[in-house]
N, C-alpha and C positions, 0 to 999 in steps of 0.2 A: 707245190711248184709244178708248173706245166713245162715238160721237156720238149714236147712236140705237139703241134696242132695244125690240122689242115682238113678243110672240108667245106662243103656247101650243098645246097639242094641239087645242084647240077654237076658237081665234081664227080669224076670217075677215077678212082685210085687203082691203077693197074699194078701188075707184079713188081715192076721196077720202082714205081712210086712207093709201094708198100715197103719194099726192102730199104729204100732210102730213108723213109720216115722212121722205121723201127731202129735202124742202125745209127741214125743221127741222135736219137735219144740215148741209146746205149753208150755211145761215145761220151756224151755228157755225164753219164753215171760213173764213168771211170772203170778201171779193172776190178773184177770180182773173182773170187776163188771158189765159192760154194753157192750155186744158184738153184733155186727152186722155182719151177713154173707151175702155176695153177690155171689150167685152161678149162673150158667147158667139155662135156662129154659129147657123144655122137648125136644126142638130141639137139645140139646146137651146131650141127655140121655147117650150116650156111653162114655162121658168124665169121668165117674165114680165120678163126682162131687156130685151126689146124695149120694153115699156111704160116701164120705168125710163129707158132711153136716150132715149126721146121726152121724158120729163120733164126730163132733164138738158139736152137741147137747148133746150127751152122756157125753162129757167131761165137758161142762160148765153148763148144765141143766138150772137152773133159771137165770143164768147170761147171757144166750143167749136171748136177748130181741127182736130181729127183724131178719127176713130173707127176703131179697129183691131180688128175681130173676131178673137177668139182661136181661130183655125182649127186650131192644132196641125198634124196631117197631113191634115186634111179638105180637100175641094175648095173653092175660092173661092165665096163666095155669089153667086148670080145677082141681076140687077136686080130680078126679081120677088120673090125671097126678102127682099131688103133692104126693098123697099116694103111687103111684108106684115108683116114683123117689127118694123120701126122706123118706124111710121107718122108721116108729117109731117116726117121728118128728111131734109135735102137729101142726095141720093145722092153729091154731089161731096165730102162729108166723109169718105167711107169709103176706107180703105186696105186693101190685100191683104197678108196675112202670107205671105211665102215662106220656109218652114221650112228650105229647103236653102241659101238665099243671103243673106237679109236679117237676119242675126243677129250679135250681138256676144257674146263670152264675157266675162262679168263677173268670173269667178274660177273656181278649180278646187277642188272638195271632194276632199281627199286620200283615197287608196285605203285607208289604215288606218281612216279614219272609216267608209267604205263597208263595209268588212269587219266593223267593230264593230256597225253597226246592222242588218246582214243576217245576224248570227250566223255569219259566216265563209263565207256562200254565195258571195260575190263579193269581189274585192279591187281592182277597177279604180278609177281616179279618175273623178270625175264633173264635167263642165263645166257650170257654171250659165250658160245662154245665154238671151238676150232679143232681141226684135226691136230693131233699131238705132233705131227711132223712140222707143222707151221710154227708151233710154239717152242718145241724142244729140238728142232733139227739143226740149229746152229748155222743157218744160212746167212750169208752177208748180202743177199738180194732175193726178194720174193716177188716174182712177176705174175700178177693176176691179169689174165687175158680174157676178153669176151666182148659181146655185143651189147650195146645199149639199145633197148627196144621196149615198148610198153609191156607191162607185166601185171598179172592179176593179183599178186601178193603184196608187192612193194611199190607199185606204181610205174617205175621204170627199172628194168633189169640192170644188173651189174654193179660196178663199184664194190663197196664192201659187202653186198649181198653175195657175191661170188665166194667170199670167205666164210661169213657167218652162217649162211644158208647152204651154199655149195659144199662146204667142208664142215658144216655144223653137226650138232648132235641131236638126238631124238627129241629131247625136251625143248631145245632152242628152236628147232625147225617147227615142231608142233605148235608151240605157243606163238611164234611169229606169223605162221600161216593163219592161225585161228584169229589172231588180232586183226589182220587185214580183212578177213571174211566177215567178222562181226561188225567191224567199223563200217564196211561197205565198199565192195570192190569197185563199183561204178563211180564212187567219189574219189578213187585213187588212180585208176588206170590212165597212163599217159602223163602223170605228174611226178616231178622229181622230189617234191617235198610232201611226204606222207607220214602218217603215224609210224608205220613199220620202218621207213627210212630213218626216222628220228631215233628209233631204238638202235639201229645199226650204227648211226653216227655217234650216239652217246657211247657205245661200246668202243668204237674206233678211237675216239678222243681220250677216253678215260682208262681203257684197258690195254691197248696195243700200240701206243705211240712210239714204243721202242723198236717195233718190228720194221725192217727195211723193205716195206711194201711199195711197189710201183705198179700202177694200173695202166694197162694197154686196152683202149676201148675202140671198137669199130662201130660205125653206123652203116647199115646195109639198106639199100633201096633198089628199085627196079629202073632200068633205063627205058628208052622209048620202045625197044623191042620186047620188053618184059623180062629181060635177063637181070638176075641179081648182080649188083655191083657194089663196091665199097664207096660210099659217099663221104665218109669222114674217118679220120684216124686221130686219136687224142691220147697222149701219154703223159702221165704225171703222178704225183704222190699224195694229192690231197683232193678235197671235194670239188675244187674248181674244174679239174679235168672231167669229172662226171657231169657237172653242170653244163659245160660246153657241149659234150656229146648228147646230153638229154635235150638241149635246145634244138639241135639239128634233127634228132630222132623224131621229135614232135612234128617237124616240118616234112620229114621224109616218110615216116611210117604211119601217120595218123590221117585216115581218109574220112572227111566229113561229107555226108550225103544230104542233099536237099530234103529228101523225104525218107521215112522209114521203109525198110525192105519188106515186101510181102512174101517174097520167096528168095532164099539164098541157098547155094550149093557150094559145099566146101570139100576139097579133095585132100586126103591125107596120104602123103608119100609112104608106101609100105616099108621102105628102108628106114624110116624115121619114126613112124607112128604105129606101135604095136599094142598100145594100151589106151584106154580112155583117160588114164592118169595124164597122158600127154595129149591124146587126141581131142580132149575137151577144150583145147585152145580154139577149136572150131566154134564152140559155144560162147566162151567168155570174151573172145576177141571180137565177136559179132553182136553180143547181147545188146549193146547200146545202139545198134543199127536196125535191129529187128522190130517190125511193127507188131502191135498187139494182134493176136490171132494169126500171125504169120507162120511160115513154115521154113525150117532149117533142115536141109538134107546133107548128111555127112557120108561121103564116099570113103570107106576105110578098108581097102583090100588087105592091109597087113594086120588088122585088129585081131588079137588072139586072147586078150586078157583085160581086166579092168585096172588092177593095180600092179605095178612092177614088183612090189614087195608082197610076199605071200600073205602076210597078215592084213595088209591094207586091201589087197584083192578080196579077201574074205569079208572084210567090213563093208566094202562097197557092195558086194553081192547081197549082204544081209540087210543093209539099210536103204540103199538106192539113192537116186538123185531126186529128192522130193521137196526141195526148197528150204529156205531159211527157217521158218517157224517149226517145221517138222524136225529139221536137223538139230536145232537148239533144244528141242524137247528130248530127242534121242540122247544128246549129250548129258542133259540133266539126269536122265533115268538110267544110263548105262555106263558103268565104269570103263568098259573096254573102249568106248569112244573118247571118254575123258582122258584116257591114257594114250590116245592117238589123235590128237587134235588136228594134225595136218590132214588126216583122212576126213575128219568132220568138215574142215575148211574146204576140202576138195569137193565134198558132196554139195556144198553151197555153190561153189564156182561152176559146177557142172549142171546146174538147174536153170531153167528159164523162168523160175518162180511162177510158173503157170501162165506166162504171158504169150508164149508161142510154142508150137510143137517142134520136137526134135526127132528126126528119123535117122537112125543109124543103119548103114548098109555095110555089114562087117564081112571080112573075108573068112574068118575062122571062129566066129561065135554064132550060136544058134538063135533062132527067134525067141525061144524061151528065156535064154540068158539075157538078151537085150531088153525084152519086155519086163523082166523081173526087176530091173533097176530103174524102171519108169521111163524108158525111151520107147519110141515106136520103132518097128523093124520093117525093112524092105530088102528084097533080094538084090544082092550086089550086081550079078550078071544082068538081070532085067533092068535095073536102074542105069547101068552103064550104057545100055542101048539108047536110052533117052538123053542122058547127060554124060557124054563121052569126053573125058579130060583131054584127049588128044586133039579134039576139035574146038574146045571152048577157049575163050580168052578171058583174062582177068577183067572183071567189071560186068557191065550189063550185056546179056546175050538174048537173042530172040530165036526161038525155034520155028521151023516151017509152019507149025500150026498156030503161031502167034504168041505162044507163051513167052513171057519176059521174066528173067530171073538174074540175080547177081551171082557171079562166080568168083571164088577165091581158090587159087591153086596151092597156097601155103599160108595157113593162118598165123604161123610163127613170125612172119616178117612184118606184121602190121597190127593196127587197131582201127576198127570201123565204127562210126557213130553217126546218127542223124542229128540235124541241127536242133531239133526239139529236145533231144536228150542232153544237150549242152547248155540249155537256157537256164 
């Protein structure tokens, strides 16, 4: 059932509109005594889920018992990040999701179903896993909050991904990521109906229909001045609310270009992007837009590591971003990758498959480190002199010497593709 829906390509939902929409839905849900909120972490700061979580706290107060950021495999939020993202919410309400230990398997999606939805690419079974607080917490309302936007693993982010991946376990996250990578990221991104989504939907219908889950989805776009604004707000308890948000997200977040890009420059905000695990959004969100033999330059002043998890960081350093055939071979030959399939999937996502060059300009990694994982390296300070984020605008830019390139100030808010890649 959809409790609230409002949005369009031109809608701007301001603070008062956001409060009205959220509270209108909560009134329809009726009184609750033990509420759990599952918002995204700081890597999804621009989703406005932090503002929504603050509204939820102001509404429920003492009845809001737990807040469980959907970390997935990300690092736990710091006290400063919690304070900045969820203004006015008591820090003692926040719980940390431990994806390796704090999970319960709610059911097993059979291998024949996995084979069917992946067109035979894989035939392993998939465990639908959730944080034990969601399953055993005894809450009478679970509010899953987040942004619907194109996503490399599942096609479109959010809905039940926020639960089964955001609060999932090691095996569930690994196998879902790998399924999407092997099936083909470019066949899924920007689509609501994908093989991985079908796994999640199977789990929702068959394993957790008893849980009182309500989804609060935002769709974020840019206004005429380039400022990020809320274009849509959708609240409900079934797939329809996701479908509505996804339809708007395709219109708002998907940029189709007439011709492939010969050169693109992507900036990674240092407060948000500290690893290639996150920063490679610059690659897979632009991969369908890049021309063969083109050049992608990534300005990454906050970059200090490859994986946010120590073991995944080690695996990325060891195997590098060398494309699908090499990664599949590594998986076949190495148990440590077979045991960390999300890392293997990430290695595929972060490669150009040899089509175009990727030059990273890191703030806190060396040339040797960058080149060891199969990226090109350029000095950040020197590159900033030519491509200054403070003077560039999103879209096409022309420098005084005549060079033309496409600039993206935040790869997390969209998906870019050329028409020939959609044919």
